[in-house]
C-alpha positions in Angstrom: -56.1 108.3 -36.2 -57.0 104.7 -37.3 -60.3 103.5 -36.0 -60.1 101.5 -32.7 -56.4 101.9 -32.4 -54.7 103.9 -29.6 -52.2 106.4 -30.8 -48.7 106.4 -29.3 -46.0 108.9 -30.2 -42.4 107.8 -29.8 -39.7 110.4 -29.7 -36.2 108.9 -30.3 -37.7 106.1 -32.4 -34.6 105.3 -34.4 -32.6 104.1 -31.4 -32.4 100.6 -30.0 -35.1 101.1 -27.4 -37.3 103.2 -29.7 -37.3 100.8 -32.7 -37.8 97.9 -30.4 -40.8 99.6 -28.8 -42.3 100.6 -32.2 -42.3 96.9 -33.3 -43.7 95.7 -30.0 -46.6 98.2 -30.0 -47.4 97.5 -33.6 -47.9 93.9 -32.7 -50.2 95.0 -29.8 -52.4 96.8 -32.4 -51.4 100.4 -31.5 -51.0 103.2 -34.1 -47.4 104.2 -33.7 -46.0 107.6 -34.7 -42.2 107.7 -34.8 -40.2 110.9 -34.5 -36.4 111.0 -34.7 -33.4 112.7 -36.2 -32.8 109.7 -38.4 -34.9 107.2 -40.3 -35.5 104.2 -38.1 -35.8 101.7 -41.0 -39.2 100.7 -39.6 -41.4 103.2 -41.2 -43.8 100.4 -42.3 -44.8 100.2 -38.6 -46.3 103.7 -38.7 -45.8 107.3 -39.7 -42.3 108.7 -39.4 -41.3 112.4 -38.9 -37.8 113.7 -39.0 -37.0 116.5 -36.5 -33.9 118.3 -35.3 -35.0 118.1 -31.6 -34.7 121.9 -31.5 -37.6 123.4 -33.5 -41.3 122.8 -33.8 -42.4 121.2 -37.0 -45.1 119.2 -38.8 -44.9 116.4 -36.2 -46.6 118.6 -33.6 -50.0 117.9 -35.2 -49.6 114.2 -34.4 -49.6 114.9 -30.7 -53.2 116.2 -30.9 -55.5 113.6 -29.2 -52.8 111.0 -28.8 -53.2 108.5 -26.0 -49.6 108.8 -24.8 -46.1 110.0 -25.7 -42.9 108.2 -25.0 -39.7 110.3 -24.9 -36.5 108.3 -25.4 -34.4 111.1 -26.9 -30.8 111.4 -25.8 -27.3 111.1 -27.3 -25.6 107.8 -26.5 -23.4 107.7 -23.5 -21.3 105.0 -25.1 -18.6 107.4 -26.2 -15.4 109.1 -25.1 -16.4 111.7 -22.5 -14.8 114.8 -24.2 -16.1 118.2 -23.2 -18.0 118.4 -26.5 -19.6 115.0 -26.0 -20.6 115.6 -22.4 -22.2 118.9 -23.5 -24.1 117.0 -26.3 -25.2 114.3 -23.8 -26.8 116.9 -21.6 -28.3 119.2 -24.2 -29.7 116.4 -26.3 -31.8 115.3 -23.3 -32.8 118.6 -21.8 -33.5 120.6 -25.0 -35.6 117.8 -26.6 -37.7 117.4 -23.5 -38.3 121.2 -23.3 -39.2 121.2 -27.0 -41.8 118.5 -26.5 -43.2 120.6 -23.6 -43.4 123.6 -25.9 -45.3 121.6 -28.5 -47.8 120.4 -25.9 -48.8 124.0 -25.3 -49.9 124.3 -28.9 -52.5 121.6 -28.6 -56.2 121.6 -27.8 -56.2 118.0 -26.8 -52.8 117.0 -25.5 -51.9 113.3 -24.9 -53.2 111.8 -21.7 -49.9 110.5 -20.5 -46.1 111.3 -20.9 -43.7 108.4 -20.3 -40.2 109.9 -19.9 -36.9 108.0 -20.1 -34.3 108.6 -17.4 -31.3 106.7 -16.2 -30.6 104.4 -13.2 -27.1 105.9 -13.3 -28.7 108.9 -11.4 -27.8 106.9 -8.2 -24.1 107.0 -8.9 -21.7 104.1 -8.6 -21.8 102.7 -5.1 -20.6 99.1 -4.7 -22.0 98.8 -1.2 -25.8 99.5 -1.4 -28.7 98.3 -3.5 -30.5 101.4 -4.7 -34.3 101.8 -4.9 -36.4 104.7 -6.0 -35.9 106.4 -2.6 -32.1 106.2 -2.6 -30.1 109.5 -2.8 -28.6 110.6 -6.0 -24.9 110.0 -6.7 -22.1 112.2 -7.8 -20.7 112.8 -11.3 -21.7 113.5 -14.8 -24.5 110.9 -15.2 -26.3 111.8 -11.9 -26.1 115.5 -12.9 -27.5 114.8 -16.4 -30.2 112.5 -15.0 -31.4 115.2 -12.6 -31.3 117.9 -15.3 -33.3 115.6 -17.6 -36.0 114.9 -15.1 -36.2 118.6 -14.0 -36.8 119.5 -17.7 -39.6 117.0 -17.8 -41.3 118.1 -14.6 -40.9 121.8 -15.6 -42.6 121.3 -19.0 -45.1 118.5 -18.6 -48.6 119.8 -18.6 -50.7 119.9 -15.5 -53.2 117.0 -15.6 -51.1 114.7 -17.7 -50.3 111.4 -16.1 -46.5 111.3 -15.6 -44.3 108.3 -15.6 -40.4 108.5 -15.3 -38.5 105.3 -16.0 -35.0 105.3 -14.6 -33.6 102.6 -16.9 -30.7 100.3 -16.5 -28.6 98.3 -19.0 -31.1 96.9 -21.5 -30.1 93.5 -23.0 -30.8 93.0 -26.6 -29.1 90.7 -29.1 -29.3 93.2 -32.0 -28.8 96.6 -30.2 -27.5 98.4 -27.3 -24.2 97.5 -25.6 -24.6 93.7 -25.3 -23.4 92.9 -28.9 -20.1 94.7 -28.2 -19.7 92.8 -25.0 -20.4 89.5 -26.7 -17.8 90.4 -29.3 -15.2 91.0 -26.6 -16.1 87.7 -25.0 -15.6 85.9 -28.3 -12.2 87.5 -28.6 -11.2 85.8 -25.3 -11.2 89.1 -23.4 -14.4 88.6 -21.4 -13.1 88.2 -17.9 -14.0 90.4 -15.0 -13.2 94.1 -15.3 -10.9 95.4 -12.5 -11.9 93.8 -9.2 -15.3 92.7 -10.7 -17.4 93.8 -7.7 -19.0 96.8 -9.5 -22.7 96.3 -10.0 -24.5 95.7 -13.3 -28.2 96.4 -13.2 -29.7 94.9 -16.3 -33.1 94.3 -18.0 -34.2 92.0 -20.9 -35.6 94.0 -23.8 -38.9 92.1 -23.6 -39.4 93.2 -20.0 -38.5 96.8 -21.0 -41.2 96.7 -23.7 -43.7 95.3 -21.2 -42.9 98.0 -18.7 -43.5 100.6 -21.4 -46.8 98.9 -22.2 -47.9 99.0 -18.6 -46.9 102.6 -18.3 -49.1 103.4 -21.4 -52.1 101.3 -20.4 -52.3 101.4 -16.6 -53.7 104.7 -15.3 -52.6 103.8 -11.8 -49.0 103.8 -12.8 -47.6 107.3 -11.9 -44.4 108.8 -10.7 -40.8 107.6 -10.9 -39.8 103.9 -11.4 -36.5 102.0 -11.7 -36.7 99.9 -14.9 -34.4 97.1 -14.1 -34.5 93.4 -13.3 -35.0 92.5 -9.6 -31.7 90.6 -9.5 -28.7 92.8 -10.3 -25.3 91.1 -10.5 -21.6 91.9 -10.1 -19.5 92.6 -13.2 -17.7 89.3 -12.5 -20.9 87.3 -12.4 -22.3 89.0 -15.5 -19.2 88.3 -17.6 -19.1 84.7 -16.3 -22.7 84.1 -17.3 -22.1 85.7 -20.7 -19.1 83.5 -21.3 -21.2 80.4 -20.4 -24.0 81.4 -22.7 -21.6 82.0 -25.6 -19.7 78.8 -24.8 -16.4 80.6 -24.4 -14.4 78.7 -21.8 -12.2 81.5 -20.6 -11.8 85.2 -20.6 -8.8 87.3 -19.8 -9.5 89.8 -17.0 -9.6 93.5 -17.8 -7.1 95.1 -15.5 -8.0 98.6 -14.6 -4.9 100.3 -16.3 -5.5 98.4 -19.5 -9.2 99.2 -19.6 -8.4 102.9 -19.1 -6.0 102.7 -22.0 -7.9 100.4 -24.4 -11.5 101.7 -23.9 -10.9 105.1 -25.6 -8.2 103.9 -28.1 -9.8 100.7 -29.3 -13.5 100.7 -28.3 -13.9 104.5 -28.6 -15.8 104.6 -25.4 -15.5 105.8 -21.7 -13.6 103.3 -19.5 -15.8 104.3 -16.5 -18.7 102.4 -18.2 -16.9 99.2 -17.4 -15.0 100.2 -14.3 -17.9 101.4 -12.3 -21.5 100.3 -11.8 -24.5 100.1 -9.5 -27.0 97.7 -8.0 -30.6 98.8 -8.5 -33.8 97.1 -7.4 -37.2 98.0 -9.1 -39.0 98.3 -5.8 -42.1 100.2 -7.1 -42.6 97.7 -9.9 -42.4 94.8 -7.5 -44.7 96.5 -5.0 -47.2 97.0 -7.9 -47.0 93.3 -8.8 -45.2 93.6 -12.1 -44.1 90.1 -13.2 -40.7 89.9 -15.0 -40.5 87.4 -17.8 -36.7 87.3 -17.3 -35.8 88.1 -13.7 -32.6 86.1 -13.7 -29.6 86.8 -15.9 -29.0 83.2 -16.9 -32.4 82.8 -18.5 -32.3 86.3 -20.1 -29.0 85.6 -21.9 -30.2 82.1 -22.8 -33.3 83.6 -24.4 -31.2 86.0 -26.4 -28.5 83.7 -27.6 -29.6 80.1 -27.5 
């Protein structure tokens, strides 16, 4: 380990959140070890190890004496929900988490902390309530996967490690995640509300996501399960309206439910439910612990990314 640098292991480092976090931590003078199925393209930021997320390998030695590990591994949910893809979404999360737990048992000095990604979709798709960490789980594939993912974490995390679970919402980034696809739809003139437009969108600027990760790494008082989302979720109609304004597109044709159900799998190669349903989440624990969001409002978040 480099002298005077804290060592952080990022599993799933080639994804949008992982590569963003690696760059951010590098600027904060951390030693970053990146582990992923695919090369992230940011190997200059630290050591990179390729793994298959199923077997132990040379990467295990890097966990020895690390300050924290961050697990972001999981197949993208931005896909058609075939039986095969649903199975891959579940297994990619549960099996990789279990593998990390097996690796920890090989160590003399395991990492002090484990920061585990989860999903705010665990609360389901209610249009009528604002969910906090204490809200009941929802029904469907995503809540089922979220619960299985977190169970694997709690079953395999070592006793004595500080545990942080981040139930993350829709992270906004100009160069990754789902926002660029939405921006393209808006520029095509198709960026109106989807269906009735009342479904919730819980969102978070990528900068605040990185700062939540950093706090989870550095603050020993941060423990347990947190919603990682902005304090001001919006409806689908409001989100699309603000995105149109930011991109200076004067109009957007609405996405009628039957058309979305037809076009999403055929044209966008994704699940229509990602647009037709949503949830309102409030990061109550972060607010109670005085976390200050740099971008609490959607208008300023989009302006920062696109202006």
